[in-house]
C-alpha positions, 0 to 999 in steps of 0.5 A, spaced: 260 300 372 264 299 366 268 305 366 271 303 373 275 298 369 279 304 366 287 301 366 285 294 367 286 287 364 283 284 358 280 279 363 278 284 368 274 288 363 271 281 361 268 280 368 265 287 368 262 286 361 259 280 364 256 283 370 252 288 365 250 282 361 248 279 368 244 285 370 240 286 364 237 278 365 236 278 373 229 281 372 227 276 367 231 270 371 228 272 378 222 277 378 226 282 382 228 288 378 235 291 380 234 298 377 239 297 372 239 303 367 244 303 361 245 310 361 253 310 359 258 314 362 263 319 361 270 320 364 273 327 363 280 329 362 282 335 365 289 335 364 294 333 358 296 327 361 289 325 363 288 326 355 294 322 353 291 316 358 284 316 355 287 316 348 291 310 350 285 306 354 281 307 348 286 303 344 287 298 349 279 297 350 279 296 342 284 290 344 279 287 349 272 288 344 270 294 349 267 300 346 270 306 348 269 313 344 273 319 345 269 326 345 271 333 345 270 337 351 264 340 347 261 333 345 262 331 353 258 337 355 252 335 350 252 328 353 252 331 360 249 339 360 251 340 367 258 340 366 263 346 366 267 345 360 273 350 363 279 346 363 277 340 359 281 337 354 276 331 352 273 325 355 272 318 354 264 315 353 263 308 355 256 307 352 255 300 355 256 303 362 250 304 367 248 304 374 244 299 378 241 300 385 245 296 390 239 293 395 235 291 389 241 288 386 243 284 392 235 282 393 235 279 386 241 275 387 239 272 393 232 270 390 236 267 384 240 263 389 234 261 393 230 259 387 236 254 385 236 251 392 241 256 396 239 257 404 241 263 406 242 264 414 243 271 416 245 274 423 250 268 424 257 269 426 263 264 425 267 263 432 271 257 430 272 252 426 275 245 425 281 243 420 283 236 418 288 235 413 288 242 410 281 242 409 276 246 414 271 240 416 266 244 421 264 251 422 262 253 429 257 259 429 253 263 434 246 267 432 246 274 434 244 275 441 245 268 443 251 264 446 250 257 444 255 255 439 252 251 433 256 246 428 255 247 421 259 241 417 262 244 410 265 241 404 267 248 401 268 255 404 268 261 401 271 267 404 266 273 402 266 277 408 267 283 406 269 288 411 271 282 415 275 278 410 281 279 413 278 277 420 276 271 418 282 269 414 286 270 421 281 265 424 283 260 419 290 262 420 290 265 413 293 271 409 287 275 406 290 282 406 285 287 406 284 293 410 278 298 411 278 305 410 273 311 410 269 313 404 265 319 403 260 321 398 255 327 398 247 326 396 244 333 394 237 335 394 233 335 388 236 339 382 230 342 378 231 341 371 236 335 371 236 331 365 233 324 367 238 321 362 244 324 365 250 319 365 254 317 371 261 321 370 268 322 373 273 327 373 279 323 376 284 329 375 279 332 380 278 326 384 271 326 383 265 321 381 258 323 380 251 319 379 244 321 378 240 319 384 232 320 385 233 327 382 239 329 385 246 327 385 251 323 389 258 326 389 264 322 391 271 322 391 278 319 392 282 323 397 289 322 399 288 323 406 282 318 408 283 314 414 284 307 416 278 304 419 278 298 424 271 295 424 268 291 430 264 285 428 258 287 431 258 293 426 252 293 422 248 298 418 251 303 421 255 310 419 261 314 421 260 321 423 261 325 417 268 329 416 266 335 412 273 338 413 276 332 409 270 332 404 271 340 402 276 339 397 271 335 393 266 340 394 270 345 392 272 341 385 264 339 384 263 347 385 268 348 379 266 342 374 258 342 376 256 349 378 249 347 379 251 344 385 252 350 388 245 352 387 242 346 392 243 344 399 246 337 401 241 332 403 246 328 407 254 326 407 255 319 408 261 316 411 262 309 412 268 303 411 270 300 405 275 294 404 281 295 400 286 290 398 294 291 399 294 293 392 287 296 391 285 290 386 280 285 388 282 278 391 280 272 388 281 264 388 283 259 392 286 260 399 293 257 398 294 255 406 288 250 405 285 246 400 277 247 400 277 255 402 276 260 397 276 268 397 272 273 394 274 280 398 277 287 397 272 289 392 272 296 393 267 297 387 264 291 388 257 292 385 260 293 378 264 287 379 259 282 382 256 279 377 263 277 373 266 275 380 260 270 382 261 267 375 269 266 375 269 264 383 263 259 381 268 256 375 274 256 380 270 252 385 267 247 380 273 246 375 279 248 379 280 254 375 276 260 372 275 260 364 280 266 363 286 268 367 285 272 373 292 272 375 292 280 377 286 278 382 289 272 384 290 271 392 297 268 390 300 274 388 300 276 395 306 274 400 305 273 408 308 280 409 302 283 406 298 281 413 302 286 417 297 291 420 301 297 419 303 295 412 296 294 410 293 300 413 299 304 409 298 301 403 290 301 404 290 309 404 295 309 398 291 305 394 285 309 396 288 315 394 291 312 388 284 310 385 283 316 380 291 318 380 294 317 373 297 310 372 303 311 367 307 305 366 313 303 371 309 307 377 312 305 384 309 304 390 310 309 396 309 304 401 313 298 399 314 293 404 321 293 407 324 287 405 331 288 403 337 284 400 343 284 403 346 288 398 341 294 399 345 299 403 351 297 398 347 299 392 344 305 395 351 308 396 352 306 388 346 310 386 341 305 386 334 307 384 329 302 388 323 299 386 319 294 389 316 287 387 313 282 392 315 286 398 322 286 396 326 293 395 330 292 389 334 296 384 330 298 378 336 302 375 343 306 377 343 314 377 351 315 375 354 320 372 359 320 366 365 318 370 361 313 374 360 317 380 353 315 384 348 321 383 344 320 390 337 321 392 334 321 385 327 320 385 323 316 379 318 320 375 313 316 371 311 318 365 307 316 358 313 318 354 320 316 354 322 315 361 328 319 365 332 313 366 333 311 359 340 313 358 342 310 364 339 304 363 342 304 356 349 304 359 347 298 364 345 294 357 351 296 354 355 294 359 352 287 359 353 286 352 360 289 351 364 288 358 360 286 365 354 287 369 352 285 376 345 284 378 342 283 385 337 278 383 336 276 391 328 277 390 328 271 385 324 266 389 327 259 390 325 252 393 329 246 394 325 239 393 328 233 396 327 226 398 327 219 395 321 220 390 324 227 388 325 225 381 319 221 380 315 228 382 319 233 379 318 229 372 311 229 373 311 236 374 315 239 369 314 238 361 322 238 360 326 232 362 330 232 368 333 225 367 340 228 366 346 227 370 347 231 377 349 238 375 344 239 369 340 245 369 333 245 366 329 251 363 322 248 363 314 249 364 309 246 369 302 245 365 295 244 367 291 238 364 289 243 359 296 244 357 296 251 359 302 254 363 302 254 370 309 256 371 315 258 368 321 256 372 329 254 372 331 247 375 338 245 378 339 238 379 343 238 385 343 230 386 338 225 384 334 226 390 335 234 390 333 239 386 333 247 386 328 251 383 328 258 381 322 262 379 320 270 379 320 274 385 312 275 384 311 268 383 313 264 390 306 263 392 303 261 386 309 256 383 311 253 389 303 252 391 302 249 384 308 244 386 305 242 393 298 241 391 301 236 386 306 232 390 303 225 393 301 225 400 300 220 405 292 218 406 292 218 413 297 224 415 296 228 409 303 230 410 308 229 403 310 222 402 317 221 400 318 228 398 320 234 402 320 242 400 323 248 403 323 255 400 330 258 401 328 265 398 330 268 404 336 264 406 340 265 399 342 271 395 343 271 388 348 275 384 348 275 377 354 276 373 353 277 366 357 279 360 363 278 355 368 279 361 364 275 366 368 269 366 374 273 367 371 277 373 370 270 376 377 268 375 379 275 378 376 272 385 380 266 386 377 261 381 381 257 377 381 258 369 380 250 368 374 250 373 370 255 369 372 254 362 367 252 357 369 245 357 369 244 364 363 248 366 358 248 359 352 252 358 346 250 362 350 246 368 351 248 375 357 247 380 359 249 387 365 254 387 369 257 392 369 265 390 374 269 395 373 267 402 366 265 400 365 257 400 360 253 397 357 258 392 352 255 387 354 257 380 349 256 375 351 258 368 344 260 365 342 267 362 336 271 361 340 277 358 343 273 352 350 273 354 355 269 358 353 269 365 353 266 372 348 266 377 351 266 384 347 263 389 350 265 396 348 264 403 345 271 405 351 272 410 356 272 405 353 276 399 355 283 401 362 280 402 362 277 395 359 283 392 364 287 394 369 283 392 366 282 385 365 290 384 372 292 386 375 287 382 371 288 376 373 296 375 379 294 371 374 290 366 369 295 365 364 293 371 357 296 372 351 295 376 345 294 373 337 293 375 331 290 373 330 295 367 336 293 363 334 286 364 327 287 361 331 291 355 336 285 354 331 279 355 326 283 349 332 283 344 333 275 345 326 274 345 326 271 352 318 270 355 315 272 361 310 269 365 304 274 366 305 278 360 307 273 354 304 267 357 299 265 362 295 259 365 291 259 358 297 259 354 301 253 351 308 252 350 307 251 342 304 258 342 309 262 345 315 258 342 317 254 347 315 247 344 322 245 345 322 244 352 316 239 351 318 232 352 312 228 350 316 221 350 319 222 356 318 216 361 312 216 366 309 222 362 307 229 366 301 233 367 298 236 361 302 231 356 295 228 353 293 236 352 300 238 349 300 232 345 294 233 341 296 241 340 302 238 337 298 234 332 293 239 331 298 245 331 297 251 335 291 256 333 295 262 335 303 264 336 307 269 339 310 274 334 316 279 335 314 286 331 318 292 331 316 300 330 319 305 327 320 311 332 317 316 328 310 313 329 310 314 336 313 321 336 307 325 340 306 329 333 304 323 329 299 321 335 296 328 335 299 329 342 304 334 345 311 333 347 318 332 344 319 324 347 317 318 344 311 315 347 311 308 351 308 302 349 307 297 354 302 291 353 295 290 351 295 294 345 290 292 339 294 289 333 290 289 326 291 286 320 288 289 314 283 293 318 281 287 322 283 286 330 287 280 330 290 280 337 294 284 342 301 286 345 304 282 351 310 286 352 314 292 349 320 296 350 326 298 347 332 294 345 339 298 346 343 294 342 339 293 336 336 300 336 329 298 335 322 299 339 320 291 340 313 289 341 311 282 342 304 280 341 299 274 339 296 273 332 293 267 329 297 262 325 293 264 319 297 270 319 304 267 320 306 269 313 304 276 313 309 281 315 305 288 315 301 289 321 298 296 325 298 297 332 292 301 335 295 306 340 293 313 343 288 313 338 292 312 332 294 306 327 301 305 328 305 301 322 309 295 325 313 290 322 313 282 324 320 280 324 322 273 322 320 267 326 325 263 330 330 268 330 331 273 336 333 280 334 340 279 337 345 274 337 340 269 334 345 263 333 347 264 341 354 265 339 355 270 345 352 265 350 356 259 348 363 262 348 
């Protein structure tokens, strides 16, 4: 069970750990033994890259308090004598793992629920519902083999419909992006002499998993060529015909890794549907479209996650949010585009086939949704190598030769080592620092909030003060009542009753949903009271012009010099500009790279014209296209935070160095003010620190690995001080201007005076040095921003 975590987040691991704790208590709590057997498990490495991955994941597990032990091939065979060690590089041993019998576990949960007053009604199908003011008030149901419709009044609804979660979502007019695919496993006959304490084991390089089963083995796999399955509503305890041709690849691999399998027959080949979400991870949380509906769906490995999922769903329903941040599983990570059936089926097959594949950093989807910026075709012609975010296909970096000519058709090759795009991104980074760069940020989510109560509402929502004059731009957070950061946003005040809100590409549903959930509503109609919201992401493109020559570039397309001088257009302000033939371009003088720069928000129909003009006029100024890889390296040098990595809903602004945004004394207060006031008085218990690592320590030879390029660090590595685990990393990358490997991570405030720490990565302790507090590695006095 726990071994399926491999590569997950800290809180997903906690969810799995709680599940195993829960299973050990079920017999005592309910009297039903779920047959939980803590036998441990093995994950094998049959390739050098897999061994590199396992060494990284073992170190990552350390930061989670999760025990993963690295074994040699010989030690793995001692744990599991039926293994053929040929080709094995090593293995990871998870002593806390085990196996449970699904039917018995389900019965134990059901009995425990009934003992606590739950009524379980089987054989019922929901055929309709009534909705009032964003709440489901009644469900219309029919019993199996009956036609009479019954009504059930409801207070809360949880969509845990498994194979039919998407269907139930559609009935509610809600997006639940799951799809079903076929999954097969073979059950062998009894194997004479099979050890009774044989652990479960997996060989992901061969796409195989094994589980002991009544004297034999269950052998399954995750092939690339499974097929989508549209499961009818009357499908019950049924199976599909076995597909021996598709399973043959797993059988061949099993004969190699466990030759004993060749000596026994197959009792059965099971083929049935399993649910997969649009990104392969479970879907949990409050349904964004309705106020009293929650979802727990897309659990491909549902048995292993069930205990923890139940715990955190209960917290979500009772308390409004779980006790840990579960953003990687939150339904708000998906946009409505994911509910397209064709998209879902392609993604489902891809996610299923990727389950045991290597997962190096920066690995991109093979089936991104074709949501394209108006600049897509132009940037492709200029060498853009695309990635995807929230359905948007957008430039990660640009493949160009030393003369600036595009190199077309380049495919990114993910790796655990310094990536193929390192030098290309270096050139983009240098252009932003030394001349001028253009970034297509059209995918950033954008919203307008307006109306007579707009100022009152925005003041209550954000921690910063919005009382400045129109034309002010404010960087701020929205916090929950505990002071945790729910969103990290930029707001342009267009007038006293109109605000333009910008957030990251992947946070549109989450951040704008938080805003909507906290706006006043008419008690009778349920509509917003005195305020309107309108998402304009698809209406406006954003072209970011950054670098010392960015002002000159705007002047070259027709802007008067005194219109954009530092005096007339200071930092953190906005104004409308006429750029060439484009009227009313909203320009924000902001930066996420640490240079003079302007975000140009332009109607989509004019974006291509504006971009072409800027590109052509910029040739004499050293212009270069830049992608999101360079944006990451630029922001790391400046210490700019990213929600989801450096902060989340359980992180407060004081912990991550954003206390300057919190205006505790602004009139009217704001959500989370009382909690933040107390935190300020007491002081935070942990702080986000910046570290650097000498490159020699991340060369493969220093880590007991092969290769001639430095290995990558990218977050969730364990931080130690004097041999004690004290925190974990949040963001990592390379800063081309400062020529340093940069790491951010949380440490206790009791250690803020210490400078020497160690990082646990790839199975090795790596020395690192904490940098001075409140000083960015690059231009700490902000001189280049304020020119």
